[in-house]
N, C-alpha and C positions, 0 to 999 in steps of 0.2 A: 128540821135538821136531820131527823132520823131517816126520812125518805131520801134525803140527799146522800147520806152514807150508803144507803142500800143501792142507789144508782151507781155511786162510785165503785162499790164492790163488784157490780156487774161489769163495769168497764174494765176493771183490773183483770177479771176472769177472762174476758174476751181477748185482752192483750196477750195473756199467757197462751191462749189457744193459737193465736196468730203467730206468736214467736215459735211455738212448737212446730206449726205447719211449715214455716219458713226454714227451720233447722232440718226438718225431715227432707224437704225439697233439695236443700244444699247437699245433704249426705248422698241422696240418690244421684245427683249430678256428678259428684266426685267419684262415685263408684262406676258410673257409666263411662267416665273419662279415663280413670286409672285402672279399672278392672279389679277383680278380687278373687281370692282362692277360697272356695267354699266346699271343696271336695267333689264337685260335680263336673269340673272341667278336666280336659285331657292333661297329661303330664307335661311339664315344661321341657323345652328342647335343650339337650346337653350336647354340645359339639364334640365331646370326647367320649360319649356313651358308646359301648360296644353292643353288638347284636346278641342274639340268643346264643347261649353256651359260650359266652366269652369271645365270639368272633368279632373282628372289627366291623363297624357299621359300613355300609356301602359307600364308596367314593370318599372315604375319610382317611385312606391310607396311602402314603406316598411309597410306591414300590421302588425298591433299590435294585440297581443292576446286579447281575450275577457275579460272584467272586471270580469265576473263571474267565470273565471278559466277554461272555456271550451277550448279544443284544438284550437290552432290558425289556421287560414285559410292558404291556400297555399302561397308560395312566402315569407315565413318568414325566418329569419337567420338560417344558418345551425346548430347553437348551440342548437336549439330546438330538434335536432334529439335524444339526450339523454332523453329528456322529453317524447318523443313518446315511448321509450322503458320501461317506468315505468309501473308497474302493476296498476290496478284500485285502489287498496288499497294505494299504494305508492303515486299515483297521488292525491288521496283524502286527504291524510295526508299533502302533500305539499301545497294543496290549503288552508287547514285549517291554516297552519303555515303562509301563506301569509295574511290571514284575521286576525289572532291572533298570532303575533310574539312571545308572551309569552307562547304559548301552548307547553307542554312537555309531551311526551307519558308516560314515567315512572311515572310522577306525577299524570297523569290522571288515569292510571291503579291502582295506590295506593288508590286514592280516590274512584274509582269504586268498589274496593273490600270492602271498609268500607261501602259504600252505599248499596251494595248487602246484606251484613249481617244485617244492620240496617233495611232495608226495609222488608226483609223476616221476621225478628223477630216481627216488628210492625204489619205486616199484619196478622201473626198468632194470635197475641193478639187482633187484631181488633182495634188497637190504630190509628185511622184515623187522629186525629190532629197532631200526630208526623210525619205522612207521607205527609201531605198536601204540605209542602214547597219543597218536592223532586220529586213530580209527576206532569205530565201534567194534564190538566183538564180531558182528555179522560181516561187516566190510573187511575186517582183518582176516576172517576166515576165507572169504572169497579171493582176496588178494593172495593169500598164502597158497591156496589150492592152485591158482593160476601160475604162480612161480614154480611150484612143484611140478606141474604138468610140463612146463618148459624145460626144466632141468631133466626130467625123465626122458623127454624127447631129444635131449642133447641140443636144444636150441638156445639162442641168446638174443635178447632184445636190445636194440640201440634206439633210444628215443631222445630227441633233442627238442626242447621248447625254444623255438625261435623268438617268440614274444607273445604277450597277452594283449590282444587288441582291445578287449573290453571285458568288464566284469560288473554285473548288475544283479541286484536282488529281485527275483521275480515272484517269490512266495514267502510269506511270513505268517506264523501262527504259534499259538501256545497249546501244548498238550499237557494238561495238568500244570505243573510248575516248570516244565521243560520247554524252552524256546526252540523253534525250528526255523531255519532260514535256507532257502534254496537260491543258489547263485548260478546265473548263466554266464559261463566263461566262453569267450570266442578267442581262440588262440591259433597261432601258426606253429606247426610241428613237422618234424621229419621223423619217420618211424621205419625201422628195418628189423627184420627177424632173420638171423643167420643159422645155418645148420652146423653140425659138428665140423664140417670142412670149411667153415667160415664163408660159405656161399650164401648169397642172398636168396631166400625162398619167399620173402614177402616184403613189400614196400620198396622204396627207392631213396637212397641217401641224398640224392640231388633234388628230390621233389619236395617242395614245401606245401603242406596241406593245411587248409583252414578247417579247424575242428570246433564244433560247438558241444560243450559239456554242461551238464546240469548236476551240480553237486549240492547235497543237502547237509548242512551242519546243524548240530544240536548242542544245547548247554542247559544244565540244571541251574535255574536262577537262584536256587537256595545254596548252591555250592560257592564258596568264596573264590574258587579257582576260576579265573576269567577266560580260560581257554575253551575253545569250541572243538568238537570232534566231528569227523566225517561219518555220516550214518547211511548215506545212499549216494550212488553215482549213476550217471547215464550219459551217453554221448551220441552225437549226431554229426556225421560228416557232410 
């Protein structure tokens, strides 16, 4: 009976060894499948981690467009592809609408036509007080000097706007917070300059001339006043 117990003890000891080997094998398999952190592996990947000295890691920053409306820098969302296809005029108008959501092209053109007729008429008459609210200091100074030169020469201008054939925006842009719009006016006019004796020295009152004018209007979009002022003029007959 004693020998039998001895053999049974040996079998129990062998079973314990086998169980230990199986357990060790299972642990190794689990580690090979799941992995482990033992201090010798590289650092884990953090999608929000910054580079050295606090700089954003490469390709992990969505660049925002510039506040002044200039084209955004590379790496921006693909939705801006359509913006890049805009013409300079369309892009300029879009930037003005961002700065002034109430801006309306048709309303602006309607006002520009009225301003064109009023300014031409007042300039021909030499009525500078009427022009002052609608002109920039530079344009007002040029118009005033021209009127003074006529008066000193004893000359008088007669200008009649027969009609405006067309008026269209040909340039639009933002300069800081100030919107600029250049309008091409094609009009029919009669213009005459008379001397002190009322004799015609320039032009013909019976001849209608087609004139192309380029007038640039500006407005500070931060100003609640909706009126635009004339900041530059140019004409081509």
